[in-house]
C-alpha positions as CSV (number, residue, x, y, z in Angstrom):
1,M,-116.3,-144.8,62.4
2,L,-115.2,-141.2,62.4
3,A,-116.8,-138.5,64.5
4,P,-118.6,-135.8,62.6
5,T,-116.3,-133.2,64.1
6,T,-113.0,-133.7,65.8
7,P,-110.9,-130.8,67.2
8,D,-107.5,-130.6,65.7
9,T,-104.6,-131.4,68.0
10,T,-102.0,-129.6,65.9
11,A,-101.8,-126.3,64.2
12,P,-103.7,-126.2,60.9
13,L,-101.6,-126.8,57.8
14,P,-101.0,-123.8,55.5
15,D,-103.5,-123.4,52.7
16,N,-101.5,-121.6,50.0
17,G,-103.4,-123.4,47.8
18,H,-98.1,-128.9,42.4
19,V,-94.1,-131.8,42.8
20,P,-97.9,-132.4,43.8
21,E,-99.4,-129.7,45.9
22,A,-99.7,-131.9,49.0
23,V,-95.9,-132.7,48.9
24,R,-95.0,-129.1,48.2
25,L,-96.9,-127.8,51.2
26,T,-95.5,-130.5,53.6
27,P,-92.1,-129.8,55.3
28,L,-89.4,-132.4,54.5
29,R,-89.1,-133.6,58.1
30,H,-92.9,-134.2,58.3
31,R,-93.3,-136.0,54.9
32,L,-94.4,-139.6,54.9
33,S,-91.7,-140.5,52.4
34,T,-89.1,-139.3,54.9
35,R,-90.5,-141.5,57.6
36,I,-90.6,-144.5,55.4
37,I,-87.0,-144.0,54.2
38,L,-85.8,-143.5,57.8
39,L,-87.7,-146.6,58.9
40,S,-86.2,-148.7,56.0
41,F,-82.7,-147.3,56.8
42,A,-83.0,-148.1,60.5
43,S,-84.2,-151.6,59.7
44,L,-81.3,-152.1,57.3
45,M,-78.8,-150.9,59.9
46,V,-80.2,-153.3,62.6
47,V,-80.1,-156.2,60.2
48,L,-76.7,-155.4,58.9
49,G,-75.5,-155.0,62.5
50,M,-76.8,-158.3,63.6
51,I,-75.4,-160.0,60.5
52,S,-72.0,-158.3,61.0
53,G,-72.0,-159.5,64.6
54,T,-72.8,-163.1,63.7
55,L,-70.1,-163.0,60.9
56,Y,-67.6,-161.6,63.4
57,L,-68.4,-164.3,65.9
58,S,-68.1,-167.0,63.2
59,W,-64.7,-165.5,62.3
60,K,-63.7,-165.6,65.9
61,L,-64.8,-169.2,66.3
62,E,-62.9,-170.2,63.2
63,G,-59.8,-168.6,64.5
64,A,-60.3,-170.1,67.9
65,G,-60.7,-173.5,66.3
66,A,-57.4,-173.2,64.5
67,A,-55.9,-172.1,67.8
68,I,-57.3,-175.2,69.5
69,N,-55.6,-177.3,66.8
70,D,-52.3,-175.6,67.2
71,A,-52.4,-175.6,71.0
72,G,-53.3,-179.3,70.9
73,S,-50.4,-179.9,68.5
74,L,-48.1,-178.6,71.3
75,R,-48.5,-181.9,73.1
76,M,-47.8,-183.9,70.0
77,R,-44.8,-181.9,69.1
78,A,-43.3,-182.1,72.7
79,N,-43.6,-185.9,72.5
80,R,-42.0,-185.8,69.0
81,V,-39.1,-183.9,70.5
82,A,-38.8,-186.7,73.2
83,I,-38.8,-189.3,70.4
84,E,-36.2,-187.5,68.4
85,L,-34.0,-187.1,71.6
86,T,-34.1,-190.9,72.1
87,R,-33.2,-191.5,68.5
88,A,-30.4,-188.9,68.7
89,Q,-28.9,-190.6,71.8
90,S,-29.0,-194.0,70.1
91,G,-27.2,-192.6,67.1
92,S,-30.1,-193.0,64.7
93,P,-31.0,-190.3,62.2
94,N,-33.3,-187.7,63.7
95,D,-35.1,-184.4,63.2
96,L,-34.6,-183.0,66.7
97,A,-33.8,-179.5,65.5
98,G,-36.7,-179.4,63.1
99,Q,-39.1,-180.5,65.8
100,V,-37.8,-177.9,68.2
101,A,-38.1,-175.2,65.6
102,A,-41.6,-176.4,64.7
103,L,-42.7,-176.1,68.3
104,D,-41.1,-172.7,68.6
105,A,-43.0,-171.6,65.4
106,T,-46.3,-173.0,66.8
107,L,-45.9,-171.0,70.0
108,A,-44.9,-167.9,68.1
109,Q,-47.9,-168.2,65.9
110,L,-50.3,-168.7,68.8
111,R,-48.9,-165.6,70.4
112,R,-49.2,-163.3,67.4
113,G,-52.0,-165.0,65.5
114,N,-52.5,-165.3,61.8
115,P,-55.5,-163.5,60.3
116,A,-55.0,-165.1,56.9
117,R,-55.9,-168.6,58.1
118,P,-57.5,-167.2,60.4
119,L,-55.8,-168.2,63.7
120,F,-55.8,-166.2,66.9
121,L,-56.3,-166.8,70.6
122,P,-59.4,-165.4,72.2
123,D,-58.8,-162.0,73.8
124,E,-59.1,-163.3,77.4
125,P,-56.5,-162.5,80.1
126,A,-56.7,-166.1,81.5
127,I,-55.9,-167.6,78.2
128,R,-53.1,-165.2,77.5
129,A,-51.6,-165.9,81.0
130,K,-51.8,-169.7,80.4
131,L,-50.1,-169.3,77.0
132,D,-47.4,-167.3,78.7
133,L,-46.9,-170.1,81.2
134,V,-46.7,-172.7,78.4
135,V,-44.2,-170.5,76.5
136,A,-42.1,-169.9,79.6
137,D,-42.1,-173.6,80.5
138,W,-40.9,-174.5,77.1
139,Q,-38.3,-171.7,76.8
140,Q,-36.9,-171.9,80.3
141,R,-37.2,-175.7,81.1
142,L,-38.0,-178.1,78.3
143,K,-36.1,-176.5,75.4
144,P,-32.8,-176.2,77.3
145,L,-33.2,-179.8,78.4
146,A,-33.9,-180.9,74.9
147,V,-30.8,-179.0,73.6
148,A,-28.6,-180.2,76.4
149,T,-29.8,-183.8,76.3
150,A,-29.0,-184.0,72.7
151,S,-25.3,-183.5,73.4
152,T,-24.5,-184.6,77.0
153,T,-27.3,-185.6,79.3
154,P,-29.6,-188.5,79.0
155,A,-33.2,-188.0,77.7
156,N,-34.7,-188.9,81.0
157,A,-34.5,-185.4,82.3
158,Y,-36.6,-184.1,79.4
159,I,-39.0,-186.9,79.7
160,D,-39.5,-186.3,83.4
161,A,-40.3,-182.6,82.8
162,L,-42.6,-183.3,79.8
163,P,-45.8,-184.2,81.7
164,V,-45.9,-180.7,83.3
165,F,-45.7,-179.0,79.9
166,V,-48.3,-181.4,78.5
167,N,-50.7,-180.6,81.3
168,E,-50.2,-176.9,80.8
169,A,-50.8,-177.2,77.1
170,D,-53.9,-179.3,77.8
171,S,-55.2,-176.6,80.2
172,L,-54.6,-174.0,77.5
173,V,-56.7,-176.1,75.1
174,K,-59.5,-176.5,77.5
175,L,-59.6,-172.8,78.3
176,I,-59.8,-172.0,74.5
177,E,-62.5,-174.7,74.1
178,R,-64.6,-173.2,77.0
179,D,-64.3,-169.7,75.4
180,N,-65.2,-171.2,72.1
181,A,-68.3,-172.9,73.6
182,R,-69.4,-169.5,75.1
183,K,-68.9,-167.8,71.7
184,T,-70.9,-170.6,70.0
185,D,-73.7,-170.1,72.5
186,L,-73.5,-166.4,71.8
187,L,-73.6,-167.0,68.1
188,R,-76.7,-169.2,68.5
189,L,-78.3,-166.5,70.7
190,S,-77.5,-163.8,68.1
191,Q,-79.1,-165.9,65.4
192,A,-82.2,-166.5,67.5
193,S,-82.2,-162.7,68.3
194,L,-81.9,-162.0,64.6
195,A,-84.9,-164.2,63.9
196,I,-86.9,-162.6,66.7
197,I,-85.9,-159.1,65.6
198,A,-87.0,-160.0,62.0
199,C,-90.4,-161.1,63.3
200,V,-90.8,-158.1,65.6
201,G,-89.5,-155.7,62.9
202,T,-92.0,-157.1,60.4
203,V,-94.9,-156.7,62.8
204,A,-93.7,-153.2,63.7
205,V,-93.3,-152.2,60.0
206,I,-96.8,-153.6,59.3
207,Y,-98.2,-151.6,62.2
208,L,-96.5,-148.4,61.3
209,L,-97.5,-148.7,57.6
210,Y,-101.1,-149.4,58.8
211,L,-100.9,-146.4,61.1
212,W,-99.2,-144.1,58.5
213,I,-100.9,-145.1,55.3
214,I,-103.7,-147.7,55.6
215,L,-105.6,-146.0,58.5
216,P,-105.6,-142.5,56.9
217,V,-106.7,-144.0,53.6
218,L,-109.5,-145.8,55.3
219,R,-110.5,-142.5,57.0
220,L,-110.5,-140.7,53.7
221,Q,-112.6,-143.5,52.1
222,D,-115.1,-143.5,55.0
223,G,-115.2,-139.7,54.8
224,L,-115.9,-139.8,51.1
225,Q,-118.7,-142.4,51.5
226,R,-120.3,-140.3,54.3
227,M,-119.9,-137.2,52.2
228,A,-121.6,-139.0,49.3
229,A,-124.4,-139.7,51.7
230,R,-124.7,-135.8,52.2
231,E,-123.3,-135.8,55.7
232,F,-121.7,-132.4,55.1
233,S,-121.0,-131.8,58.8
234,L,-118.2,-134.4,58.8
235,R,-114.7,-133.3,59.4
236,L,-111.6,-135.5,59.4
237,P,-109.1,-135.1,62.3
238,I,-105.7,-133.6,61.3
239,A,-103.4,-135.6,63.7
240,T,-100.3,-135.4,61.5
241,R,-98.5,-132.9,59.4
242,D,-97.6,-135.2,56.6
243,E,-99.2,-135.6,53.2
244,F,-102.3,-137.2,54.7
245,G,-102.6,-134.3,57.1
246,T,-102.6,-132.0,54.1
247,L,-105.2,-134.2,52.3
248,N,-107.4,-134.2,55.4
249,A,-107.2,-130.4,55.6
250,G,-108.2,-130.2,51.9
251,F,-111.0,-132.6,52.6
252,N,-112.2,-130.4,55.4
253,R,-112.1,-127.3,53.2
254,M,-114.1,-129.2,50.5
255,A,-116.6,-130.2,53.2
256,D,-116.9,-126.6,54.4
257,E,-117.5,-125.4,50.8
258,L,-120.1,-128.2,50.1
259,Q,-121.9,-127.5,53.4
260,E,-122.0,-123.8,52.6
261,L,-123.2,-124.5,49.0
262,Y,-126.0,-126.7,50.2
263,Q,-127.0,-124.4,53.0
264,D,-127.2,-121.5,50.6
265,L,-128.6,-123.5,47.7
266,A,-132.2,-122.5,48.4
267,A,-131.2,-118.8,48.7
268,R,-129.2,-119.1,45.5
269,V,-132.1,-120.8,43.7
270,D,-134.5,-118.0,44.8
271,S,-131.9,-115.4,43.7
272,K,-131.4,-117.0,40.3
273,T,-135.2,-117.4,39.9
274,A,-135.7,-113.8,40.8
275,E,-133.0,-112.8,38.4
276,L,-134.5,-114.8,35.6
277,A,-137.9,-113.4,36.4
278,R,-136.4,-109.9,36.2
279,Q,-134.7,-110.7,33.0
280,N,-137.9,-112.0,31.5
281,R,-139.8,-108.9,32.8
282,D,-137.1,-106.7,31.2
283,L,-137.3,-108.6,27.9
284,E,-141.1,-108.4,28.0
285,A,-140.9,-104.7,28.6
286,L,-138.4,-104.3,25.7
287,Y,-140.7,-106.2,23.4
288,D,-143.8,-104.3,24.5
289,M,-142.0,-101.0,24.2
290,T,-140.5,-101.9,20.8
291,A,-144.0,-102.9,19.5
292,F,-145.5,-99.6,20.8
293,L,-142.8,-97.4,19.4
294,N,-143.2,-99.1,16.0
295,R,-147.0,-98.5,16.0
296,A,-146.8,-94.8,17.2
297,S,-147.0,-92.2,14.5
298,D,-147.0,-89.0,16.5
299,A,-143.9,-87.9,18.5
300,E,-145.9,-86.5,21.4
301,A,-148.2,-89.5,21.7
302,M,-145.1,-91.7,21.4
303,A,-143.3,-89.9,24.2
304,R,-146.4,-89.9,26.5
305,G,-147.0,-93.6,25.9
306,F,-143.4,-94.3,26.6
307,L,-143.5,-92.4,29.9
308,E,-146.7,-94.2,31.0
309,R,-145.2,-97.6,30.4
310,V,-141.9,-96.8,32.0
311,M,-143.5,-95.1,35.0
312,R,-145.8,-98.1,35.5
313,Q,-142.9,-100.6,35.4
314,F,-140.5,-98.7,37.7
315,E,-143.2,-97.2,39.9
316,A,-142.3,-93.6,39.2
317,D,-144.5,-90.7,40.2
318,G,-143.7,-88.4,37.3
319,G,-141.8,-88.2,34.1
320,T,-140.8,-85.9,31.2
321,V,-139.4,-86.3,27.7
322,R,-137.5,-83.3,26.4
323,V,-135.8,-82.7,23.1
324,I,-132.6,-80.7,22.8
325,D,-132.2,-77.4,20.9
326,A,-128.4,-77.3,20.6
327,T,-128.5,-73.9,18.9
328,H,-130.0,-72.1,21.9
329,G,-128.9,-74.5,24.6
330,K,-132.4,-75.4,25.6
331,L,-134.5,-78.5,26.3
332,H,-138.1,-78.3,25.1
333,R,-140.8,-80.4,26.6
334,L,-142.2,-83.0,24.3
335,A,-144.4,-84.8,26.9
336,S,-144.8,-85.0,30.6
337,V,-146.8,-87.2,33.0
338,G,-147.5,-86.6,36.7
339,L,-145.9,-83.1,36.6
340,S,-147.5,-79.7,36.9
341,D,-147.3,-77.4,33.9
342,E,-145.3,-75.0,36.1
343,L,-142.6,-77.6,36.8
344,A,-142.7,-79.0,33.2
345,D,-142.3,-75.5,31.7
346,N,-139.9,-74.2,34.4
347,S,-137.2,-72.1,32.8
348,R,-134.5,-73.7,34.9
349,C,-135.5,-77.1,33.7
350,S,-135.3,-75.9,30.1
351,A,-131.7,-74.7,30.5
352,I,-129.2,-77.5,29.7
353,H,-126.6,-76.4,32.2
354,D,-129.0,-75.5,35.1
355,C,-130.8,-78.8,35.7
356,H,-130.1,-82.5,36.2
357,C,-132.1,-83.2,33.0
358,G,-129.7,-81.1,31.0
359,A,-126.7,-82.7,32.7
360,A,-127.9,-86.1,31.5
361,A,-127.6,-84.9,27.9
362,E,-123.9,-84.5,28.5
363,A,-123.1,-87.3,31.0
364,G,-125.5,-89.9,29.5
365,M,-127.2,-90.7,32.9
366,I,-127.8,-88.8,36.1
367,T,-129.4,-90.4,39.2
368,V,-130.1,-88.6,42.4
369,T,-131.4,-90.7,45.3
370,D,-132.3,-87.8,47.6
371,L,-132.7,-84.3,46.1
372,R,-132.8,-82.8,49.5
373,Q,-129.1,-83.7,50.1
374,F,-128.0,-82.7,46.6
375,V,-127.3,-79.1,45.5
376,R,-126.1,-78.6,41.9
377,Q,-123.1,-76.3,41.6
378,G,-123.7,-73.1,39.8
379,S,-127.5,-73.0,40.4
380,E,-129.0,-69.8,41.7
381,T,-131.3,-71.4,44.2
382,P,-130.2,-74.3,46.4
383,E,-133.4,-76.2,46.0
384,S,-134.4,-77.7,42.6
385,P,-137.9,-77.2,41.1
386,C,-138.4,-80.9,41.4
387,G,-137.7,-80.7,45.2
388,R,-140.1,-77.9,45.7
389,E,-142.9,-80.0,44.1
390,G,-142.3,-82.8,46.5
391,F,-140.1,-85.1,44.5
392,T,-137.1,-86.5,46.4
393,G,-135.5,-88.6,43.8
394,M,-134.9,-88.6,40.1
395,A,-133.2,-90.3,37.2
396,A,-132.4,-88.7,33.9
397,F,-131.2,-90.5,30.8
398,R,-130.0,-89.3,27.4
399,L,-131.9,-90.0,24.3
400,D,-129.4,-91.2,21.7
401,S,-129.9,-91.9,18.0
402,P,-127.5,-92.9,15.3
403,R,-127.2,-89.2,14.3
404,G,-126.5,-87.9,17.8
405,T,-128.2,-86.8,21.0
406,L,-131.9,-86.0,20.6
407,G,-132.8,-85.0,24.2
408,T,-133.4,-86.6,27.6
409,F,-136.2,-88.4,29.5
410,T,-136.5,-88.2,33.3
411,L,-138.3,-90.2,36.0
412,H,-139.3,-88.5,39.2
413,F,-139.9,-90.3,42.6
414,R,-141.6,-88.9,45.7
415,N,-139.6,-91.3,47.9
416,P,-135.9,-91.8,47.8
417,R,-135.1,-94.5,45.3
418,E,-131.8,-96.2,44.4
419,L,-131.9,-97.8,41.0
420,P,-129.9,-101.1,40.8
421,P,-127.4,-101.4,37.9
422,S,-129.8,-103.8,36.0
423,D,-132.6,-101.2,36.1
424,R,-130.2,-98.5,34.9
425,Q,-129.1,-100.6,32.0
426,L,-132.7,-101.3,31.1
427,L,-133.6,-97.7,31.2
428,Q,-130.6,-96.7,29.1
429,T,-131.7,-99.3,26.6
430,L,-135.3,-98.0,26.6
431,A,-133.9,-94.5,26.1
432,R,-132.0,-95.6,23.0
433,H,-135.1,-97.2,21.7
434,L,-137.1,-94.0,22.2
435,G,-134.3,-91.9,20.6
436,T,-134.2,-94.2,17.6
437,A,-138.0,-94.1,17.3
438,L,-138.1,-90.3,17.5
439,E,-135.4,-90.1,14.9
440,H,-137.4,-92.5,12.7
441,L,-140.4,-90.2,13.1
442,R,-138.3,-87.2,12.2
443,L,-137.0,-88.9,9.2
444,A,-140.5,-90.1,8.2
445,A,-141.8,-86.5,8.6
446,S,-138.9,-85.3,6.5
447,A,-139.6,-87.9,3.9
448,R,-143.3,-86.8,3.8
449,Q,-142.3,-83.2,3.5
450,L,-139.9,-84.1,0.7
451,A,-142.7,-86.0,-1.1
452,V,-145.0,-83.0,-0.8
453,V,-142.3,-80.7,-2.2
454,E,-141.7,-83.1,-5.1
455,E,-145.4,-83.3,-5.7
456,R,-145.7,-79.5,-5.7
457,N,-142.8,-79.3,-8.1
458,L,-144.5,-81.7,-10.4
459,V,-147.7,-79.7,-10.2
460,A,-145.8,-76.4,-10.8
461,Q,-144.0,-78.0,-13.8
462,G,-147.4,-79.1,-15.2
463,L,-148.9,-75.6,-14.7
464,H,-145.8,-74.2,-16.4
465,D,-146.2,-76.4,-19.4
466,S,-150.0,-75.7,-19.6
467,I,-149.3,-71.9,-19.4
468,A,-146.6,-72.2,-22.1
469,Q,-149.0,-74.2,-24.3
470,G,-151.8,-71.6,-23.8
471,L,-149.4,-68.8,-24.6
472,N,-148.3,-70.5,-27.8
473,F,-151.9,-71.0,-28.7
474,L,-152.8,-67.4,-28.1
475,N,-149.7,-66.3,-30.1
476,L,-150.9,-68.5,-33.0
477,Q,-154.4,-67.0,-32.8
478,V,-152.9,-63.5,-32.7
479,Q,-150.9,-64.2,-35.8
480,L,-154.0,-65.6,-37.6
481,L,-156.0,-62.6,-36.7
482,G,-153.3,-60.3,-37.9
483,D,-153.2,-62.1,-41.2
484,A,-157.0,-61.9,-41.5
485,V,-156.9,-58.2,-40.9
486,E,-154.2,-57.6,-43.5
487,R,-156.3,-59.6,-46.1
488,N,-159.4,-57.6,-45.4
């Protein structure tokens, strides 16, 4: 079983965060494929070396066997020379010259060898020295006797010298046979060694493959099983720098991430729950505000109700809604909650370019966490009216409508307050809703005024028609009276 944590004995592999990624990150000399190829090549070289050695020994044994045959034939050929000498002296047909030439050729072939047969003497000084003695005995003693006996002397001299030559040739054959026996034993030893090396090599290859491949795979399998059992403290040892070392490093990084995820899971769940609760609260506030704005029919009541709801949700201590007078560059108070009349009607707060409220009409949103540390450039007094009344923080938002900017609304805080981005976004959305609702009220008022004007036009037109009819009637009466006067 693997220990939960094992200190790395080598430097960690580079993680620079695909060949697969594991192969790309592993240096060539440390790759598992390199080791397998080198192991296979080394095994092949050992086997080829042993096979080449046994083949070379077999070739040597074959050549030495041919040399034994030729060296053994020296005795036969020397005796044939004696037979041909006897026949030559008796006047019978003979092949003395051919036998002498054949013995010379055999000695010459033993000396130089013949790779085509193959035939060659073992490369041993004793064998070479013995061959030299045999050649010297033939060249210096037997051959001259054979040539001389054929013409003048009897064959007895050659026959008397023959046993010494035969004994030397027999000694040469025995030396070659002993060397051949040693080579045969060496060949058998080589074959046995080859079998032993094959067995040992097979065991070694199986062990190395188990060590390089099977054991790391078993470790990874065990690690995955324990990881599936939520044992996230498990770490695999990185004992090599090959592909499995890279895989183990990746496994450990995965384990770190999973452990961190599970450790922070409760906190993340709480965070997501709080975020969902906030979103639900924001949606509820939007629905409630939309319903209220749709019900309100008076701009001042609408603005006051809007401020009360926003202040309650964001725990503000005061608030104002101001409408813009672009012609005179002023902001006129529409409604205020939690502010004194002096602050609400302060002339500085009414000027667009002298107050944070007016700046919001241009910038879209202004938030000041601590008014005591903020001095607006261009102001005549360093302290704002809000600060003098005890407010330390404020947030102003522009009231937008499809037709343009209508004004601003401001929240005031007696304690420093930093609004998170989500609250700012919600307040901007509420400001747009209020701006749209105020624009709707303005359009509704304009529509009512237009209806009154149209109604007055209709009444005036009716009066005009009635007066015209009355005048026509009076004109007719006057004409009738005139005619009556003329008749009377």
